[in-house]
Jmol script that loads the backbone (N, CA, C; Angstrom):
load data "model"
ATOM      1  N   MET A   1     105.062 106.283  90.110  1.00  0.00           N
ATOM      2  CA  MET A   1     105.755 105.697  91.317  1.00  0.00           C
ATOM      3  C   MET A   1     105.946 106.772  92.679  1.00  0.00           C
ATOM      4  N   ILE A   2     105.550 106.482  93.473  1.00  0.00           N
ATOM      5  CA  ILE A   2     105.648 107.287  94.786  1.00  0.00           C
ATOM      6  C   ILE A   2     106.925 106.828  95.916  1.00  0.00           C
ATOM      7  N   LYS A   3     107.322 107.828  96.482  1.00  0.00           N
ATOM      8  CA  LYS A   3     108.068 107.675  97.525  1.00  0.00           C
ATOM      9  C   LYS A   3     107.820 108.744  98.419  1.00  0.00           C
ATOM     10  N   LYS A   4     107.939 107.840 100.082  1.00  0.00           N
ATOM     11  CA  LYS A   4     108.446 108.710 100.767  1.00  0.00           C
ATOM     12  C   LYS A   4     109.259 107.917 102.208  1.00  0.00           C
ATOM     13  N   GLU A   5     109.642 109.452 103.134  1.00  0.00           N
ATOM     14  CA  GLU A   5     110.674 108.578 104.233  1.00  0.00           C
ATOM     15  C   GLU A   5     110.293 108.595 104.920  1.00  0.00           C
ATOM     16  N   VAL A   6     110.492 108.064 106.129  1.00  0.00           N
ATOM     17  CA  VAL A   6     109.923 108.036 107.163  1.00  0.00           C
ATOM     18  C   VAL A   6     111.221 107.226 108.416  1.00  0.00           C
ATOM     19  N   MET A   7     111.079 107.532 109.754  1.00  0.00           N
ATOM     20  CA  MET A   7     112.158 107.096 110.714  1.00  0.00           C
ATOM     21  C   MET A   7     111.652 106.405 111.375  1.00  0.00           C
ATOM     22  N   VAL A   8     112.106 104.923 111.980  1.00  0.00           N
ATOM     23  CA  VAL A   8     112.117 103.667 112.004  1.00  0.00           C
ATOM     24  C   VAL A   8     111.965 104.330 113.517  1.00  0.00           C
ATOM     25  N   ASN A   9     110.822 104.252 114.889  1.00  0.00           N
ATOM     26  CA  ASN A   9     111.314 104.350 115.818  1.00  0.00           C
ATOM     27  C   ASN A   9     110.934 103.159 116.707  1.00  0.00           C
ATOM     28  N   SER A  10     110.345 101.970 115.800  1.00  0.00           N
ATOM     29  CA  SER A  10     110.279 101.119 116.965  1.00  0.00           C
ATOM     30  C   SER A  10     111.592 100.249 117.609  1.00  0.00           C
ATOM     31  N   ALA A  11     111.682  99.656 118.886  1.00  0.00           N
ATOM     32  CA  ALA A  11     113.135  99.649 119.558  1.00  0.00           C
ATOM     33  C   ALA A  11     113.550  98.284 118.741  1.00  0.00           C
ATOM     34  N   THR A  12     112.947  97.225 118.453  1.00  0.00           N
ATOM     35  CA  THR A  12     113.688  96.562 117.652  1.00  0.00           C
ATOM     36  C   THR A  12     113.986  96.976 115.846  1.00  0.00           C
ATOM     37  N   GLY A  13     113.544  97.491 115.737  1.00  0.00           N
ATOM     38  CA  GLY A  13     113.535  98.453 114.105  1.00  0.00           C
ATOM     39  C   GLY A  13     112.434  97.403 113.324  1.00  0.00           C
ATOM     40  N   LEU A  14     112.958  96.902 112.554  1.00  0.00           N
ATOM     41  CA  LEU A  14     112.181  96.010 111.527  1.00  0.00           C
ATOM     42  C   LEU A  14     112.672  94.712 111.935  1.00  0.00           C
ATOM     43  N   HIS A  15     112.057  94.304 112.757  1.00  0.00           N
ATOM     44  CA  HIS A  15     112.718  92.374 113.197  1.00  0.00           C
ATOM     45  C   HIS A  15     111.653  92.057 112.717  1.00  0.00           C
ATOM     46  N   ALA A  16     111.590  90.767 113.511  1.00  0.00           N
ATOM     47  CA  ALA A  16     110.853  89.960 112.941  1.00  0.00           C
ATOM     48  C   ALA A  16     108.982  90.361 112.865  1.00  0.00           C
ATOM     49  N   ARG A  17     108.928  90.164 114.329  1.00  0.00           N
ATOM     50  CA  ARG A  17     107.134  90.684 114.606  1.00  0.00           C
ATOM     51  C   ARG A  17     106.789  92.032 113.833  1.00  0.00           C
ATOM     52  N   PRO A  18     107.186  92.923 113.432  1.00  0.00           N
ATOM     53  CA  PRO A  18     107.333  94.408 112.715  1.00  0.00           C
ATOM     54  C   PRO A  18     107.514  94.452 111.557  1.00  0.00           C
ATOM     55  N   ALA A  19     107.819  93.499 111.076  1.00  0.00           N
ATOM     56  CA  ALA A  19     108.451  92.774 110.065  1.00  0.00           C
ATOM     57  C   ALA A  19     107.493  92.221 109.265  1.00  0.00           C
ATOM     58  N   THR A  20     107.079  91.223 110.030  1.00  0.00           N
ATOM     59  CA  THR A  20     105.704  90.347 109.672  1.00  0.00           C
ATOM     60  C   THR A  20     104.509  91.118 108.924  1.00  0.00           C
ATOM     61  N   LEU A  21     104.096  92.069 110.057  1.00  0.00           N
ATOM     62  CA  LEU A  21     102.827  93.159 109.982  1.00  0.00           C
ATOM     63  C   LEU A  21     103.243  93.755 108.710  1.00  0.00           C
ATOM     64  N   LEU A  22     104.449  94.103 108.373  1.00  0.00           N
ATOM     65  CA  LEU A  22     104.798  95.023 107.288  1.00  0.00           C
ATOM     66  C   LEU A  22     104.317  94.050 106.305  1.00  0.00           C
ATOM     67  N   VAL A  23     104.597  92.899 105.935  1.00  0.00           N
ATOM     68  CA  VAL A  23     104.688  92.163 104.626  1.00  0.00           C
ATOM     69  C   VAL A  23     103.095  91.804 105.014  1.00  0.00           C
ATOM     70  N   LYS A  24     102.556  91.297 105.963  1.00  0.00           N
ATOM     71  CA  LYS A  24     100.715  91.117 105.831  1.00  0.00           C
ATOM     72  C   LYS A  24     100.529  92.511 105.044  1.00  0.00           C
ATOM     73  N   LYS A  25     100.289  93.564 105.618  1.00  0.00           N
ATOM     74  CA  LYS A  25      99.681  94.706 104.916  1.00  0.00           C
ATOM     75  C   LYS A  25     100.496  94.962 103.427  1.00  0.00           C
ATOM     76  N   ALA A  26     101.335  94.945 103.313  1.00  0.00           N
ATOM     77  CA  ALA A  26     102.134  95.299 102.247  1.00  0.00           C
ATOM     78  C   ALA A  26     101.153  93.937 100.637  1.00  0.00           C
ATOM     79  N   SER A  27     101.051  93.051 101.596  1.00  0.00           N
ATOM     80  CA  SER A  27     100.439  91.872 100.261  1.00  0.00           C
ATOM     81  C   SER A  27      99.119  92.296  99.640  1.00  0.00           C
ATOM     82  N   SER A  28      98.486  93.171 100.595  1.00  0.00           N
ATOM     83  CA  SER A  28      96.869  93.243 100.714  1.00  0.00           C
ATOM     84  C   SER A  28      96.575  94.565  99.110  1.00  0.00           C
ATOM     85  N   PHE A  29      97.912  95.396  98.827  1.00  0.00           N
ATOM     86  CA  PHE A  29      97.888  95.818  97.642  1.00  0.00           C
ATOM     87  C   PHE A  29      98.506  95.015  96.869  1.00  0.00           C
ATOM     88  N   LYS A  30      98.163  96.037  95.301  1.00  0.00           N
ATOM     89  CA  LYS A  30      98.643  95.544  94.001  1.00  0.00           C
ATOM     90  C   LYS A  30      99.303  95.979  93.962  1.00  0.00           C
ATOM     91  N   SER A  31     100.188  97.236  93.841  1.00  0.00           N
ATOM     92  CA  SER A  31     101.180  97.842  93.482  1.00  0.00           C
ATOM     93  C   SER A  31     102.405  96.948  94.001  1.00  0.00           C
ATOM     94  N   ASP A  32     103.993  97.463  93.524  1.00  0.00           N
ATOM     95  CA  ASP A  32     104.844  96.838  94.156  1.00  0.00           C
ATOM     96  C   ASP A  32     105.416  97.733  95.067  1.00  0.00           C
ATOM     97  N   ILE A  33     105.691  97.104  96.251  1.00  0.00           N
ATOM     98  CA  ILE A  33     106.073  98.051  97.176  1.00  0.00           C
ATOM     99  C   ILE A  33     107.794  97.801  97.989  1.00  0.00           C
ATOM    100  N   PHE A  34     108.600  98.627  97.974  1.00  0.00           N
ATOM    101  CA  PHE A  34     109.802  98.521  98.448  1.00  0.00           C
ATOM    102  C   PHE A  34     110.064  99.506  99.456  1.00  0.00           C
ATOM    103  N   ILE A  35     111.323  98.845 100.046  1.00  0.00           N
ATOM    104  CA  ILE A  35     111.754  99.893 101.073  1.00  0.00           C
ATOM    105  C   ILE A  35     113.599  99.834 100.518  1.00  0.00           C
ATOM    106  N   GLU A  36     113.916 100.950 100.977  1.00  0.00           N
ATOM    107  CA  GLU A  36     115.606 101.230 100.488  1.00  0.00           C
ATOM    108  C   GLU A  36     115.806 101.878 102.253  1.00  0.00           C
ATOM    109  N   SER A  37     117.147 101.386 102.191  1.00  0.00           N
ATOM    110  CA  SER A  37     118.070 101.580 103.567  1.00  0.00           C
ATOM    111  C   SER A  37     119.305 101.224 103.217  1.00  0.00           C
ATOM    112  N   ASN A  38     119.805 102.024 103.392  1.00  0.00           N
ATOM    113  CA  ASN A  38     121.428 102.321 103.205  1.00  0.00           C
ATOM    114  C   ASN A  38     122.085 101.575 101.675  1.00  0.00           C
ATOM    115  N   GLY A  39     121.176 101.914 100.990  1.00  0.00           N
ATOM    116  CA  GLY A  39     121.814 101.916  99.590  1.00  0.00           C
ATOM    117  C   GLY A  39     121.002 100.629  99.534  1.00  0.00           C
ATOM    118  N   LYS A  40     120.443  99.659  99.667  1.00  0.00           N
ATOM    119  CA  LYS A  40     119.920  98.516  99.485  1.00  0.00           C
ATOM    120  C   LYS A  40     118.417  98.692  99.808  1.00  0.00           C
ATOM    121  N   LYS A  41     117.809  97.526  98.769  1.00  0.00           N
ATOM    122  CA  LYS A  41     116.467  97.566  98.621  1.00  0.00           C
ATOM    123  C   LYS A  41     115.624  96.337  98.447  1.00  0.00           C
ATOM    124  N   ALA A  42     114.223  96.342  99.396  1.00  0.00           N
ATOM    125  CA  ALA A  42     113.872  95.234  99.297  1.00  0.00           C
ATOM    126  C   ALA A  42     112.102  95.250  99.177  1.00  0.00           C
ATOM    127  N   ASN A  43     111.821  94.230  98.617  1.00  0.00           N
ATOM    128  CA  ASN A  43     110.664  93.990  98.520  1.00  0.00           C
ATOM    129  C   ASN A  43     109.749  93.803  99.740  1.00  0.00           C
ATOM    130  N   VAL A  44     108.704  94.718 100.077  1.00  0.00           N
ATOM    131  CA  VAL A  44     108.064  94.749 101.443  1.00  0.00           C
ATOM    132  C   VAL A  44     107.265  93.540 101.481  1.00  0.00           C
ATOM    133  N   LYS A  45     107.019  92.965 100.477  1.00  0.00           N
ATOM    134  CA  LYS A  45     106.244  91.566 100.042  1.00  0.00           C
ATOM    135  C   LYS A  45     106.794  90.289 100.513  1.00  0.00           C
ATOM    136  N   SER A  46     108.241  90.219 101.224  1.00  0.00           N
ATOM    137  CA  SER A  46     108.521  89.358 101.045  1.00  0.00           C
ATOM    138  C   SER A  46     109.426  89.355 102.550  1.00  0.00           C
ATOM    139  N   LEU A  47     109.324  88.442 103.355  1.00  0.00           N
ATOM    140  CA  LEU A  47     109.820  88.879 104.782  1.00  0.00           C
ATOM    141  C   LEU A  47     111.124  88.681 104.949  1.00  0.00           C
ATOM    142  N   ILE A  48     112.025  87.968 104.373  1.00  0.00           N
ATOM    143  CA  ILE A  48     113.316  87.441 104.206  1.00  0.00           C
ATOM    144  C   ILE A  48     114.179  88.795 103.451  1.00  0.00           C
ATOM    145  N   GLY A  49     113.292  89.195 102.996  1.00  0.00           N
ATOM    146  CA  GLY A  49     113.447  90.506 101.888  1.00  0.00           C
ATOM    147  C   GLY A  49     113.829  91.758 103.008  1.00  0.00           C
ATOM    148  N   VAL A  50     112.496  92.071 103.815  1.00  0.00           N
ATOM    149  CA  VAL A  50     112.681  93.642 105.188  1.00  0.00           C
ATOM    150  C   VAL A  50     113.555  92.508 105.825  1.00  0.00           C
ATOM    151  N   LEU A  51     113.997  91.459 106.180  1.00  0.00           N
ATOM    152  CA  LEU A  51     115.173  91.509 107.308  1.00  0.00           C
ATOM    153  C   LEU A  51     116.049  91.372 106.733  1.00  0.00           C
ATOM    154  N   SER A  52     116.804  91.397 105.541  1.00  0.00           N
ATOM    155  CA  SER A  52     118.205  91.221 104.728  1.00  0.00           C
ATOM    156  C   SER A  52     118.330  92.712 104.964  1.00  0.00           C
ATOM    157  N   LEU A  53     117.444  93.593 105.183  1.00  0.00           N
ATOM    158  CA  LEU A  53     117.777  95.024 105.165  1.00  0.00           C
ATOM    159  C   LEU A  53     118.464  95.740 106.482  1.00  0.00           C
ATOM    160  N   GLY A  54     118.318  94.738 107.672  1.00  0.00           N
ATOM    161  CA  GLY A  54     118.562  94.690 109.065  1.00  0.00           C
ATOM    162  C   GLY A  54     118.140  96.295 109.408  1.00  0.00           C
ATOM    163  N   VAL A  55     117.453  96.755 109.295  1.00  0.00           N
ATOM    164  CA  VAL A  55     116.739  98.038 109.528  1.00  0.00           C
ATOM    165  C   VAL A  55     116.521  98.200 111.212  1.00  0.00           C
ATOM    166  N   THR A  56     117.205  99.024 111.690  1.00  0.00           N
ATOM    167  CA  THR A  56     117.104  99.237 113.241  1.00  0.00           C
ATOM    168  C   THR A  56     117.169 100.543 113.798  1.00  0.00           C
ATOM    169  N   LYS A  57     116.218 100.885 115.179  1.00  0.00           N
ATOM    170  CA  LYS A  57     115.772 102.310 115.697  1.00  0.00           C
ATOM    171  C   LYS A  57     116.612 103.318 115.365  1.00  0.00           C
ATOM    172  N   GLY A  58     115.948 104.383 114.796  1.00  0.00           N
ATOM    173  CA  GLY A  58     116.347 105.598 114.366  1.00  0.00           C
ATOM    174  C   GLY A  58     117.364 105.732 113.062  1.00  0.00           C
ATOM    175  N   LEU A  59     116.959 104.777 112.136  1.00  0.00           N
ATOM    176  CA  LEU A  59     117.350 104.597 110.781  1.00  0.00           C
ATOM    177  C   LEU A  59     115.925 105.413 109.717  1.00  0.00           C
ATOM    178  N   LYS A  60     116.253 105.968 108.832  1.00  0.00           N
ATOM    179  CA  LYS A  60     115.661 107.241 108.290  1.00  0.00           C
ATOM    180  C   LYS A  60     115.436 105.449 106.687  1.00  0.00           C
ATOM    181  N   ILE A  61     114.268 105.142 106.910  1.00  0.00           N
ATOM    182  CA  ILE A  61     113.667 105.105 105.170  1.00  0.00           C
ATOM    183  C   ILE A  61     113.152 105.068 104.347  1.00  0.00           C
ATOM    184  N   SER A  62     113.437 105.099 103.353  1.00  0.00           N
ATOM    185  CA  SER A  62     111.908 105.025 102.011  1.00  0.00           C
ATOM    186  C   SER A  62     110.971 104.047 102.009  1.00  0.00           C
ATOM    187  N   VAL A  63     109.898 104.572 101.916  1.00  0.00           N
ATOM    188  CA  VAL A  63     108.938 103.523 100.895  1.00  0.00           C
ATOM    189  C   VAL A  63     108.378 104.062  99.661  1.00  0.00           C
ATOM    190  N   ILE A  64     108.607 102.837  98.897  1.00  0.00           N
ATOM    191  CA  ILE A  64     108.452 103.095  97.374  1.00  0.00           C
ATOM    192  C   ILE A  64     107.644 102.057  96.361  1.00  0.00           C
ATOM    193  N   ALA A  65     106.369 102.788  95.925  1.00  0.00           N
ATOM    194  CA  ALA A  65     105.263 102.031  95.592  1.00  0.00           C
ATOM    195  C   ALA A  65     105.113 102.382  94.357  1.00  0.00           C
ATOM    196  N   SER A  66     104.838 101.388  93.437  1.00  0.00           N
ATOM    197  CA  SER A  66     104.523 101.689  91.876  1.00  0.00           C
ATOM    198  C   SER A  66     103.138 100.540  91.602  1.00  0.00           C
ATOM    199  N   GLY A  67     102.254 101.292  90.953  1.00  0.00           N
ATOM    200  CA  GLY A  67     101.098 100.237  91.019  1.00  0.00           C
ATOM    201  C   GLY A  67      99.605 100.904  90.736  1.00  0.00           C
ATOM    202  N   ASP A  68      98.798 100.475  90.642  1.00  0.00           N
ATOM    203  CA  ASP A  68      97.495 100.854  90.871  1.00  0.00           C
ATOM    204  C   ASP A  68      97.056 101.885  91.802  1.00  0.00           C
ATOM    205  N   ASP A  69      97.443 101.314  93.132  1.00  0.00           N
ATOM    206  CA  ASP A  69      97.239 101.963  94.345  1.00  0.00           C
ATOM    207  C   ASP A  69      98.277 102.241  95.293  1.00  0.00           C
ATOM    208  N   GLU A  70      99.197 103.050  94.428  1.00  0.00           N
ATOM    209  CA  GLU A  70     100.392 103.454  95.066  1.00  0.00           C
ATOM    210  C   GLU A  70     100.505 104.416  96.009  1.00  0.00           C
ATOM    211  N   ALA A  71      99.572 105.249  95.623  1.00  0.00           N
ATOM    212  CA  ALA A  71      99.603 106.335  96.847  1.00  0.00           C
ATOM    213  C   ALA A  71      99.162 105.866  98.231  1.00  0.00           C
ATOM    214  N   LEU A  72      98.197 104.979  98.432  1.00  0.00           N
ATOM    215  CA  LEU A  72      97.374 104.579  99.771  1.00  0.00           C
ATOM    216  C   LEU A  72      98.024 103.529  99.666  1.00  0.00           C
ATOM    217  N   ALA A  73      99.027 102.578  99.541  1.00  0.00           N
ATOM    218  CA  ALA A  73     100.093 101.861  99.735  1.00  0.00           C
ATOM    219  C   ALA A  73     101.045 102.374 100.543  1.00  0.00           C
ATOM    220  N   VAL A  74     101.542 103.309  99.464  1.00  0.00           N
ATOM    221  CA  VAL A  74     103.030 104.332 100.667  1.00  0.00           C
ATOM    222  C   VAL A  74     102.144 104.542 101.845  1.00  0.00           C
ATOM    223  N   ASP A  75     100.921 105.864 102.332  1.00  0.00           N
ATOM    224  CA  ASP A  75     100.315 106.233 102.903  1.00  0.00           C
ATOM    225  C   ASP A  75     100.329 104.982 104.225  1.00  0.00           C
ATOM    226  N   GLU A  76      99.553 104.034 104.113  1.00  0.00           N
ATOM    227  CA  GLU A  76      99.444 102.507 104.583  1.00  0.00           C
ATOM    228  C   GLU A  76     100.429 102.273 105.435  1.00  0.00           C
ATOM    229  N   ILE A  77     101.538 102.135 104.504  1.00  0.00           N
ATOM    230  CA  ILE A  77     102.893 101.459 104.897  1.00  0.00           C
ATOM    231  C   ILE A  77     103.606 102.300 106.060  1.00  0.00           C
ATOM    232  N   VAL A  78     103.978 103.611 105.383  1.00  0.00           N
ATOM    233  CA  VAL A  78     104.184 104.998 106.143  1.00  0.00           C
ATOM    234  C   VAL A  78     103.487 104.744 108.049  1.00  0.00           C
ATOM    235  N   ARG A  79     102.516 104.816 107.855  1.00  0.00           N
ATOM    236  CA  ARG A  79     101.494 104.993 108.729  1.00  0.00           C
ATOM    237  C   ARG A  79     101.957 103.897 109.651  1.00  0.00           C
ATOM    238  N   LEU A  80     101.813 102.615 108.906  1.00  0.00           N
ATOM    239  CA  LEU A  80     102.355 100.765 110.286  1.00  0.00           C
ATOM    240  C   LEU A  80     103.306 101.317 110.447  1.00  0.00           C
ATOM    241  N   ILE A  81     104.591 101.656 109.504  1.00  0.00           N
ATOM    242  CA  ILE A  81     106.098 102.121 110.524  1.00  0.00           C
ATOM    243  C   ILE A  81     106.253 103.083 111.524  1.00  0.00           C
ATOM    244  N   LYS A  82     105.414 104.513 111.526  1.00  0.00           N
ATOM    245  CA  LYS A  82     104.688 105.149 112.818  1.00  0.00           C
ATOM    246  C   LYS A  82     103.929 104.532 113.868  1.00  0.00           C
ATOM    247  N   LEU A  83     103.175 103.433 113.457  1.00  0.00           N
ATOM    248  CA  LEU A  83     102.857 103.019 114.901  1.00  0.00           C
ATOM    249  C   LEU A  83     103.227 101.753 115.285  1.00  0.00           C
ATOM    250  N   LEU A  84     104.500 100.935 115.022  1.00  0.00           N
ATOM    251  CA  LEU A  84     105.519 100.690 115.395  1.00  0.00           C
ATOM    252  C   LEU A  84     106.390 100.747 116.281  1.00  0.00           C
ATOM    253  N   GLU A  85     106.143 102.002 117.292  1.00  0.00           N
ATOM    254  CA  GLU A  85     106.738 102.246 118.386  1.00  0.00           C
ATOM    255  C   GLU A  85     106.712 101.921 119.451  1.00  0.00           C
TER     256      GLU A  85
END
end "model"
wireframe off; spacefill off
backbone 0.3
color backbone group
């Protein structure tokens, strides 16, 4: 299992469009990938799950992956979140 923290800088947080991009990217990996925010955890491969966290701009979240390609999965998801500024 690998875990990294990242600050969300997107003006809309992880709302519809950014969340959809995250789900598409996460779905390309075999690993189980989750994000944690304010004590809640959601599967990044689930749009409803990501949206249910209500992640807003300026919030620090954790990206957690477990599986065959966990290191690459976490790196790519963190990179995408940083690009959503």
